[in-house]
N, C-alpha and C positions, 0 to 999 in steps of 0.2 A: 504494500500500500504506500502511496505517496501522500505526504502531508503538505497542504497549502496553508500557510500562516498569513492571514490577511485581515480585511475588515469588510463589513457588509456592503459598503459603497464602492469597493474597488472593481471598476469595470474592466481594467486590464487583466485581472486574474480570470475573468470570464472567458477570455480567449484561450487560456491554458485549460480551463475546465472543458471547453468545447473540444479541444484537441484530445484530452484524456478520454472523454466520452467516445470520440470517434475511434480511438484505438482500443476502447474497452479496457482501459487500465484502471484498476481500483485506486481510489483516492479519497481523502477526507479533507473538506474545507473547514478550517478553523477560523471563524470570525472572532477575534480575540475579545471584542467588547462583550460577547455573549458568554464568556467563560464562567462568570458567576452563576449562570443558570444550569451549569453542569454539576454532576457529582464527580469529584476529582479524588484520585488516590495516587500516592507516590510513596514507594519504599526507599529507604536510604541506599539499598543496593539489591540487585544489580542495576546497571544503568537503564535497562529496558523496563524496569518494574514501575510503570505508571499507567494510568488509564483515565480517560475522560468519557463520561456517559451523558449524552444529551438525549433525554427521553429514551427511545429505543435504539439510538445510534451510538455506538461505542467505538473508540479508537484506543488501542493500547500500544505501549512502546515496542513490544515485540513484533507488532505488525508493520511498523513504519520502517521503510527501507531507504527513503530519500525525502528531503523536505525543501520547500521553497519559502524563504522569508521575504514576503512582499512588503506590505505596509500595514502591519498590525496596529490596532487601536488600543488604548488603555482599557482594561476590563472595567465595565460599568458597574457601579455599586448597586446593591439591591434597593429598589425604590421604597421599600418599607423602612429603610434606615433614615430617620429624620434628623438625628443629632449629627451636627457637622463633624465633631470629633470622632464619633463612631464611624461615620462615612469615610473619613480620611484614613482611619485605621484599617477598615475593610479593604479599601482600594490599595493601600500599601501592601497588605498581605497578599492580595491577588496578584499584584505586580511582582512580588517576590516569588510567588509560585510559578508565574509565567517565565520569569528569568531563569529559575532553576530548570524548568522544562526545556528551555532553549539549550542549556548546557548539556542536557541528556542527549541531545541530537547532534552532538559534535561528531564530525566526520560524515554526516548525512546531508548537510546543507548544500544547495547550489552555491550560495554565498553565505557564510556564517555571519550571524549578527555582529559579533565582535570585529570581524574583518570589514564589514560594512561601516561600522562606526569609525574604525581607524582610518578607512579609506576616504571618509567624508571630510577629512582635514585638508582644506584647500592649499594652505601653505606647503604642507607635506607633498601634496600632489604635484605642485609646481616645482618643488625641489627635486623630486624623483624624475619628473619629466625632463628637466634640464640635464640631470645626470645621465639619463638614457640617451639623450641626443635630440629630443624634439626641439623645434624652434619655439621659444617661449617669449612673449612680449615682456618688456621691462615692467616689473610689478613691485609695489610696496603695500604692506598691510600696516595701517596707521590710523591714529585719531588726531594727528598733529597737522595743523593747517600749513605750517612751514614746509613739511615734507610733501604735502599735496601740491603746493605751489611749485616746488622744485620739479616735480614730474610734469606738471602742466607747462612750465617754461620750456621744457625740452621738446614739446610738440603736442599734438592733440592727445587727449587722455579720456578715459572712461572710469566711472566708479561703479562698484557693485557690492552686494552684501558678502560678508565673510562666511556666513552660515545660513541665516534665516531670512528668506526673501518674503515671507508672508507675515503681515501684521494683523493679528487677530483683534477682535473687539466688535463693537456694535456695527462699525463699518469696516469690513475686512478689506485689506489693501495688499497689493503686491508691489514690491520694490524691484523695478526693472533696471537693467543696465542703463546708465545715463552718461551722456557726454558731459564732461566737466569743462566749464568755461572759466573766465577770470573770477577769482574769489575775492569777496570783500571782507574786511575785518569783522563785520557783523556775522560772518559765517563761522567764526572761531568756536563758539559754544556749541553749535549744532554738530560740527565735525568732531568735537571733543567728546560727544555723548557716547560713542562706541567706535571701535576700530572697523574699518572697511577696506576693501581692495581698491587700490588706485593703479591703473594699468595703462601703458601706452596704447593708443588706439591704432589698430592695423586697418589700413584701407582695404575694404573687402571686395572680392569678386563675388563671393557667396559664403554662406555658413555651411558647416558640415556636421552632421550627427553620425557617428560611427557606433553601431551597436555590435558588441562582441559577445558571442555566446560560445564558450568553449573555444574550439579552433575556427569557428565560423565568424566571418566579419561581414557586416551589412553596412555599407557606406551610402549615405544619402546627402545630396546637395540640396540645401534649402535656399531658394532664390530670394533672399531677403532684400536685395538691393533694388528690386523692381517696384517696391512700395515705400513711400516716404516714412511711414510710421514703423516699419520693420527694419530700417537700415541699421540702427544701433543695436536693437534687441528684437530678434525675429518673433519673439513671443508676444510683443506688444501689438495691440490692435485686433488680435484674434481673427485674422483674415482667413476665411475658408478657401480663398482662391490662391493662397500662398503656395507656389509651385515647389514640389519635392520630386527629385529625380535620383534614380540609382546611378552611382558612379563607381569607378574602380580607384582604389587608393594606390598611390605610388608604393612599390614594394617595400622601400625603406620605412615608410610611415606605418605600413601594416605590421612589419616586424617590430617596430617600436611599440605599437599598441599591444602586441603579444608580450613584450618584455615588461610593460607597465602592469598588465594584468597579473603576470607572474610575481612581480615585486609586491603587489597588493594582495596576493593570494585570492584572486577573484576568478570565478567562472563566467560571471556576467558583468558587463560594464557598458555604460552609455557615455561615450567620449565626444566632447565638443571641440571643434576646430574652426578656424577661419582660413579660407583660401584667399590669398591676397591677389593683387592685380598681376603679379608675375607667376602665379600658380603655386606659390610656396604655402605649405600647410603650417599653421601656428596653433599650438596646443593652448586650450583655454582651461578645461577642467574635465574630470571624470565623475559621473554619478554612479555609484555602485548599486543603486536600486532605482535607477531612472525609469521614466515612462517609455514605453515602446509601442503600445497598441496603435497609436496614430500613424507611426511609421509603417507598420504592417498594412494598415488600411490604405494609405496613399501610394505605397510602392509595390505591395504584393509580396514583400519579403516574408519568408516563412519563419518568423521569429518565435511564435508560440511553439511551433513544431521543434525548433532548435532547442528551446528550453526544456521541453518534454524529453527530447533525446538525451540531454544532459542528466535530467533526473533519473531516467531509466538506466543510463550508464552507471550512475551512482548506486542505484538499487541492485544492479547486477553484481557489483563489487561486494555487496553484502551477502550474496548467496553462497 
């Protein structure tokens, strides 16, 4: 059995579910916010001695041969708990149980949670990419207006979040990559609030998303320069007509992608590049748990099938 660790609203995992059903491969979808509704049992040893019972549906550690950590949600506390302190206690206990469950699946993950968390460190990504030989734009991580000004003085520059691009609240907002113009002294306090990434802007021919699954590489050109609102950040504007095209990567870049995946201990990665006016590829970042369903939709790349292939390979190794 394959275990899919996700949440109720994850549309991307639906593609994997459809592929598993097509192959008639047994699986269990664990929407982690629903965990408190299950009857859970875990023994200190052996590693496989755990089970989750959701009504009549049960999954046990001895059945699981491979697992996909997608985008789990925090376990939701029981609605009957009205005391805030008790609710926080219950949620913390469920979180601890889930964390322990993840550790029981060591060696079975497509990407292990700890490898995902470590790989999300963008400064580390950029450091490794440079060491591997990728072209990497000049970059600084800072909350110092003087440092930002130095980067801007050397040429066009962009700013983007170090980690969190989503601002939650009554009005949910997304922080897109933004072109940085001349700064005023009045910007000092705003910049000092939190560190962010300041990077030399590369004049684009187009953006590139490279989806790597095991040894398979799916490269897509995103024609961001055809629309004004997508020129700096192709995600801005949510244009349904934004052109996506299959492309072949230069062999050197493909080999560098494989080297980065190995350094980060990942079987799956979504790597973003810029292709400049001269056709040179510039590394921006890698998302170890990035979205991919829209790429499959627009290009026909068999990404879901590639992910299931990897999970089935992992499962065969347990036999």
